[in-house]
C-alpha positions in Angstrom: 0.0 0.0 0.0 1.3 3.4 -0.9 2.2 5.9 1.7 -0.2 8.6 0.4 -3.2 6.4 1.2 -2.3 5.5 4.7 -3.7 7.2 7.7 -0.9 8.7 9.7 -0.9 7.6 13.4 0.9 9.8 15.9 3.0 7.7 18.3 3.0 10.5 20.7 -0.8 10.4 21.3 -1.5 8.4 24.4 -4.4 5.9 24.6 -7.0 7.1 26.9 -9.2 4.2 28.1 -13.0 4.5 27.4 -15.3 5.0 30.4 -16.5 2.2 32.5 -20.1 2.5 31.1 -18.8 2.5 27.6 -16.7 -0.6 28.2 -19.5 -2.4 30.0 -22.2 -1.7 27.3 -19.9 -2.5 24.4 -18.7 -5.7 26.1 -22.3 -6.8 26.8 -23.3 -6.1 23.2 -20.3 -8.0 21.7 -20.4 -11.0 24.1 -24.2 -11.3 23.6 -23.5 -12.1 20.0 -22.4 -15.6 21.1 -25.9 -16.6 22.1 -29.5 -16.5 21.0 -31.0 -18.9 23.5 -31.9 -15.8 25.5 -33.1 -13.4 22.8 -34.2 -10.9 25.5 -30.5 -10.5 26.3 -29.7 -9.6 22.7 -32.5 -7.0 22.7 -31.4 -5.5 26.0 -27.8 -5.3 24.8 -28.9 -3.5 21.6 -31.2 -1.1 23.5 -28.4 -0.3 25.9 -26.7 1.5 23.0 -29.2 4.3 23.3 -27.7 5.8 26.6 -24.3 5.1 25.1 -25.2 7.1 22.0 -26.6 10.0 24.1 -24.0 10.3 26.8 -20.7 8.9 25.4 -20.7 9.8 21.7 -17.6 11.7 20.7 -18.1 15.0 18.8 -16.8 14.9 15.3 -14.7 17.7 13.8 -16.5 19.9 11.3 -16.5 18.3 7.9 -15.5 14.9 9.2 -17.7 11.9 8.5 -16.4 8.6 9.7 -19.5 6.4 9.5 -21.0 4.6 6.5 -23.5 7.4 5.8 -24.8 5.9 2.5 -25.7 2.7 4.4 -27.3 4.7 7.2 -29.5 6.5 4.7 -30.5 3.2 3.2 -31.3 1.9 6.7 -33.6 4.9 7.4 -35.3 4.2 4.1 -35.7 0.5 5.0 -37.2 1.3 8.4 -39.8 3.7 6.9 -40.6 1.2 4.1 -41.0 -1.9 6.3 -43.1 -0.1 8.9 -45.3 1.4 6.2 -45.5 -2.1 4.6 -46.7 -3.5 7.9 -49.4 -0.8 8.3 -50.7 -1.6 4.9 -51.5 -5.1 5.9 -54.0 -3.8 8.6 -52.4 -6.2 11.1 -52.7 -5.1 14.8 -50.2 -2.3 15.7 -49.7 -4.1 19.1 -48.3 -7.1 17.2 -45.6 -5.0 15.6 -44.1 -4.3 19.0 -44.8 -7.8 20.5 -41.9 -9.9 21.7 -42.9 -12.8 19.4 -43.0 -10.6 16.3 -39.6 -9.0 17.2 -38.2 -12.5 17.8 -39.3 -14.0 14.5 -40.7 -11.8 11.7 -39.3 -8.4 12.8 -36.1 -9.6 14.3 -34.0 -7.6 11.8 -35.6 -4.4 13.1 -33.5 -4.9 16.2 -30.5 -6.4 14.5 -29.8 -3.4 12.3 -30.0 -0.8 15.1 -26.2 -0.8 15.9 -25.6 0.9 12.5 -27.5 3.9 13.9 -26.5 3.7 17.5 -22.9 2.4 17.7 -21.0 5.6 16.9 -17.6 6.8 18.0 -17.6 6.4 21.8 -13.8 6.6 22.3 -12.9 2.9 22.0 -9.2 2.2 21.7 -7.3 -0.5 19.7 -6.1 -2.2 22.9 -9.6 -2.5 24.3 -11.1 -3.7 21.0 -8.3 -6.3 20.4 -8.7 -7.7 23.9 -12.5 -7.9 23.6 -12.3 -9.6 20.3 -10.0 -12.3 21.5 -12.0 -12.8 24.7 -15.1 -13.3 22.5 -13.4 -15.6 20.1 -11.8 -17.5 23.0 -15.2 -18.0 24.7 -16.7 -19.3 21.4 -13.7 -21.7 21.0 -14.3 -22.9 24.6 -17.9 -23.7 23.9 -16.8 -25.5 20.7 -14.3 -27.6 22.6 -17.1 -28.6 25.0 -19.3 -29.6 22.1 -16.4 -31.5 20.5 -15.8 -33.4 23.7 -19.5 -34.2 24.2 -20.1 -35.1 20.6 -18.5 -38.7 20.7 -20.1 -39.4 24.1 -23.6 -38.5 22.9 -23.1 -40.2 19.6 -22.5 -43.5 21.4 -24.7 -42.8 24.4 -27.8 -40.8 23.2 -29.3 -40.8 26.6 -26.7 -38.3 27.7 -28.4 -35.7 25.6 -31.0 -35.4 28.3 -28.4 -34.1 30.8 -26.4 -30.8 31.0 -24.2 -29.7 29.4 -24.9 -31.9 26.4 -28.5 -30.7 26.1 -27.3 -27.1 25.9 -24.6 -27.4 23.2 -26.0 -30.3 21.1 -29.3 -31.2 19.5 -30.6 -34.4 18.0 -32.5 -34.5 14.8 -33.1 -38.2 13.7 -34.6 -37.2 10.4 -31.3 -35.7 9.1 -28.3 -37.4 7.5 -26.3 -35.9 10.3 -28.6 -36.5 13.3 -26.4 -35.0 16.0 -25.5 -31.3 15.6 -23.6 -28.7 17.6 -25.6 -25.5 18.4 -23.5 -23.9 21.1 -25.6 -21.3 22.9 -27.8 -20.8 19.8 -31.3 -22.2 19.3 -30.6 -23.7 15.9 -27.6 -25.4 14.2 -27.9 -23.0 11.3 -27.5 -20.0 13.6 -24.6 -21.6 15.3 -22.9 -22.5 12.0 -23.4 -18.9 10.8 -21.9 -17.4 13.9 -18.9 -19.7 13.9 -18.3 -19.1 10.2 -18.1 -15.3 10.8 -16.1 -15.8 14.0 -13.6 -17.9 12.0 -13.4 -15.2 9.4 -12.7 -12.6 12.1 -10.0 -14.8 13.7 -8.4 -15.3 10.3 -8.3 -11.5 9.7 -6.9 -10.7 13.2 -4.4 -13.6 12.9 -3.1 -12.4 9.5 -2.9 -8.8 10.6 -0.9 -9.5 13.8 2.9 -9.6 13.6 5.0 -12.5 15.0 2.2 -14.8 16.0 2.9 -18.5 15.5 0.3 -21.0 14.3 1.1 -23.2 17.3 -0.2 -20.7 19.8 -3.4 -19.8 21.6 -4.7 -17.7 18.6 -3.9 -20.7 16.3 -5.8 -23.0 18.6 -8.7 -20.7 18.7 -8.7 -20.5 14.9 -8.8 -24.2 14.5 -11.4 -24.7 17.2 -13.8 -22.2 15.7 -13.6 -24.1 12.4 -14.4 -27.4 14.2 -17.4 -25.7 15.8 -18.7 -24.6 12.4 -18.2 -28.2 11.0 -20.0 -29.8 13.9 -23.0 -27.5 13.4 -23.7 -29.3 10.2 -24.9 -26.2 8.4 -24.3 -26.9 4.7 -25.2 -23.3 3.7 -22.4 -22.0 5.9 -19.9 -24.5 4.5 -20.7 -23.3 0.9 -20.7 -19.6 2.1 -17.3 -19.9 3.7 -15.7 -21.7 0.7 -17.1 -19.0 -1.6 -15.8 -16.2 0.6 -12.3 -17.7 0.7 -12.2 -18.3 -3.0 -13.6 -14.9 -4.0 -12.0 -12.7 -1.4 -9.2 -14.1 0.7 -7.1 -15.8 -2.0 -7.3 -12.6 -4.0 -5.6 -10.6 -1.3 -1.8 -10.9 -1.3 -1.7 -10.6 2.4 -3.9 -13.6 2.8 -2.8 -15.9 -0.1 0.0 -17.5 1.7 -1.7 -17.3 5.1 -4.8 -19.1 3.6 -2.7 -22.0 2.6 -1.3 -22.4 6.1 -4.7 -22.0 7.6 -6.0 -24.7 5.4 -3.4 -27.1 6.8 -4.2 -26.0 10.4 -8.0 -26.4 10.2 -8.5 -29.1 7.6 -6.5 -31.7 9.4 -8.6 -31.8 12.6 -11.8 -31.4 10.5 -10.8 -34.4 8.4 -10.1 -36.4 11.5 -13.6 -35.7 12.8 -15.1 -36.6 9.4 -13.3 -40.0 9.4 -14.4 -40.7 13.0 -18.0 -39.7 12.3 -18.9 -40.3 8.6 -22.3 -38.6 9.2 -20.5 -35.2 9.2 -18.9 -35.8 5.9 -22.0 -37.3 4.4 -23.9 -34.2 5.4 -21.6 -32.0 3.3 -21.8 -34.4 0.3 -25.6 -34.4 0.4 -25.7 -30.8 -0.7 -26.5 -31.9 -4.3 -28.9 -34.6 -3.2 -32.3 -33.3 -4.2 -34.1 -36.3 -2.7 -33.0 -35.0 0.8 -36.2 -34.1 2.6 -34.6 -30.9 4.0 -33.6 -29.7 0.6 -37.0 -30.6 -0.8 -38.6 -28.5 1.9 -36.4 -25.5 1.0 -37.4 -25.7 -2.7 -41.1 -25.6 -1.5 -40.3 -22.5 0.5 -38.6 -21.0 -2.5 -41.7 -21.7 -4.6 -44.0 -20.2 -2.0 -41.9 -17.0 -1.7 -41.7 -16.7 -5.5 -45.5 -16.9 -5.7 -45.9 -14.2 -3.2 -43.6 -12.0 -5.2 -45.5 -12.5 -8.4 -48.7 -11.5 -6.6 -47.3 -8.1 -5.7 -43.9 -7.6 -7.4 -43.5 -3.9 -6.7 -43.8 -3.7 -2.9 -44.5 -7.3 -1.9 -47.5 -8.7 0.1 -46.6 -7.0 3.3 -44.1 -7.1 6.1 -44.5 -10.3 8.2 -47.1 -12.0 5.9 -45.0 -14.6 4.1 -45.8 -17.6 6.2 -49.4 -16.6 7.1 -52.2 -19.0 6.2 -55.4 -18.1 4.3 -54.1 -14.8 3.0 -56.5 -12.6 1.0 -55.3 -9.6 -1.0 -56.3 -6.0 -1.7 -54.9 -3.7 -4.4 -54.0 -3.9 -8.1 -53.6 -7.5 -9.3 -50.0 -8.6 -10.1 -48.6 -5.2 -9.3 -49.4 -4.0 -5.8 -51.5 -6.5 -3.8 -51.2 -6.4 0.0 -52.2 -9.4 2.2 -54.9 -7.7 4.3 -56.8 -10.8 5.3 -55.9 -14.2 6.8 -54.4 -15.4 10.1 -51.5 -13.3 11.3 -48.9 -15.7 12.7 -45.6 -15.0 14.5 -43.4 -18.1 14.0 -39.9 -19.1 13.0 -40.8 -19.8 9.4 -38.8 -18.2 6.6 -38.2 -18.6 2.8 -34.6 -19.9 3.4 -33.4 -17.3 1.0 -32.9 -13.7 2.1 -33.4 -12.4 -1.4 -36.7 -14.3 -1.9 -37.8 -13.3 1.6 -37.4 -9.6 0.9 -39.0 -10.0 -2.6 -42.0 -11.8 -1.1 -42.8 -9.3 1.6 -41.3 -6.2 0.2 -41.1 -6.7 -3.6 -38.4 -5.0 -5.7 -38.4 -1.9 -3.4 -37.8 -4.0 -0.3 -35.0 -5.9 -1.8 -33.4 -2.7 -3.2 -33.2 -0.9 0.2 -31.9 -4.0 2.0 -29.2 -4.8 -0.6 -28.4 -1.0 -0.6 -27.4 -1.3 3.1 -25.1 -4.3 2.6 -23.4 -3.1 -0.6 -22.8 0.3 0.9 -21.3 -1.3 4.0 -18.9 -3.3 1.8 -17.8 -0.2 -0.2 -17.4 1.9 2.9 -15.2 -0.8 4.6 -13.1 -1.2 1.4 -12.5 2.6 1.2 -11.7 2.7 4.9 -9.3 -0.2 4.5 -7.4 1.6 1.7 -6.6 4.5 4.0 -5.3 2.4 6.9 -1.8 1.1 7.5 -1.2 -2.5 6.4 -1.5 -4.0 9.8 -3.3 -3.3 13.1 -6.7 -3.8 14.7 -8.5 -1.3 12.5 -7.2 -3.1 9.3 -8.3 -6.5 10.7 -11.8 -5.1 11.5 -12.1 -3.6 8.0 -11.2 -6.9 6.4 -13.7 -8.7 8.7 -16.5 -6.5 7.6 -15.8 -7.0 3.9 -15.4 -10.7 4.2 -18.5 -11.1 6.4 -20.6 -9.1 3.9 -19.6 -11.4 1.1 -20.1 -14.4 3.4 -23.7 -13.1 4.0 -24.3 -12.7 0.3 -23.4 -16.4 -0.3 -25.3 -17.8 2.7 -28.4 -15.7 1.7 -29.0 -18.0 -1.3 -30.1 -20.9 1.0 -30.7 -19.1 4.2 -32.2 -15.8 5.6 -29.2 -14.3 7.5 -30.0 -10.7 6.3 -33.5 -11.0 7.7 -32.5 -12.4 11.0 -31.0 -11.0 14.2 -27.6 -12.6 14.6 -25.9 -11.8 11.3 -26.6 -8.1 11.0 -26.0 -7.7 14.7 -22.6 -9.3 14.4 -21.5 -7.4 11.2 -22.9 -4.0 12.4 -21.2 -4.4 15.8 -17.9 -4.9 14.0 -18.8 -1.8 11.9 -19.3 0.2 15.1 -15.9 -0.9 16.4 -14.3 0.0 13.0 -15.9 3.5 13.2 -14.3 4.0 16.6 -10.8 2.9 15.6 -10.9 4.9 12.4 -11.8 8.0 14.5 -9.0 7.0 17.0 -6.4 6.9 14.2 -7.6 10.1 12.6 -7.3 11.9 15.9 -3.9 10.4 16.4 -2.8 11.6 12.9 -4.4 15.0 13.2 -6.5 14.4 10.0 -9.9 15.6 9.2 -11.6 13.7 6.4 -14.7 12.0 5.2 -14.6 8.3 4.4 -17.7 8.5 2.3 -16.5 11.4 0.1 -15.0 10.7 -3.3 -12.1 13.2 -2.6 -10.2 13.1 0.6 -9.2 16.2 2.5 -5.5 17.0 3.3 -3.7 18.0 6.4 -0.4 19.2 7.5 0.6 15.6 8.5 -0.3 13.5 5.5 -1.4 14.1 1.9 -4.2 11.8 0.9 -5.0 11.2 -2.8 -8.4 10.8 -4.3 -10.4 7.8 -3.4 -10.9 5.1 -6.1 -14.0 5.5 -8.1 -16.9 3.0 -7.7 
């Protein structure tokens, strides 16, 4: 990376620790990402960002914009659109604010809030780095527990009725891989998705850290996170991670050699598990088996979502109405028809495809505003990355955001991560941390700039060239 695109960082600027309230709230938010068995905790953690936003937000210099402003504008548009869409269905207003609705149909209304609330609150690289590795270490510890319990429960299924096996493992006799790891998540898909993104984050932090050996605690955490993802048995996640590494990681010079070494580190233990328990390997191989009942159900969900889209292609049939039974419609046939009749149900039933889910309930407009958020986030993280030094915590966070956005695009073809709680909550929490560390480095370098502007301002410390065109 050329020097004129690096953000200067003044070594003479001392790190001032964030306040106790700031550290507590950010830690609660980040650590709560590791579980959804208590969704109320996730909601409380997100809502705690409101006092943080009010009392701890750092004032920005005039003309300085550090956050992904384009993505934020898309998010405002999305909130307006989806609330308006719900109102058009004539469903009870009380249902929109009910816990069941926010837990299932409207869960992403909570999951996207960190993009608005997690601003610069004075976090430092030291605090963020420690928090990230504590989080990854806790996930790795849970994965180790699952790996230890896995062979015991596989040979003695009655153990699944006792703790801790009944917390970290689930049994689904109808699947090719009947025993699955869920960690502190309610579903194996959610656990696989979390461990996939955590593995991406660990890879980015490992590669951007100097003088760290593979045979070390970070190396052990990296391998263990991958094992947790494999034990979850989420084929969508396996494909998403493979696609992310092929499309993004191997194209980055910094990661090309590192990816090869990571492959050796994580594939060997994964292969051992596959040989010991063939059901794990057969689960992956059954991706193309269309006679699999689980795959057949997904195709039925795809068909149902596509039918809803063709009923009302412009703005969809209405927020939260995809899985409702006995729907009746009002409006202009095959253009704008809203589901205004039928039973309103709040349940964990989705199209298993984020794109079709948004098309069914929000039409072309709904998909446009949601994709606008994710594409804008990727572009912002990429622009931010090009102005940072080649190593460091901020660089690792920027890489994590880009890779996780691509990972989400891949997994959204056979899952609904964009429309759920955990994925946007994870990605946007990392975005909030990146906003903080970008502000920290800009303050340290004495720069005033806008990371969303096509042309970067200059300062007496560093001359920054024009941003690449997109």
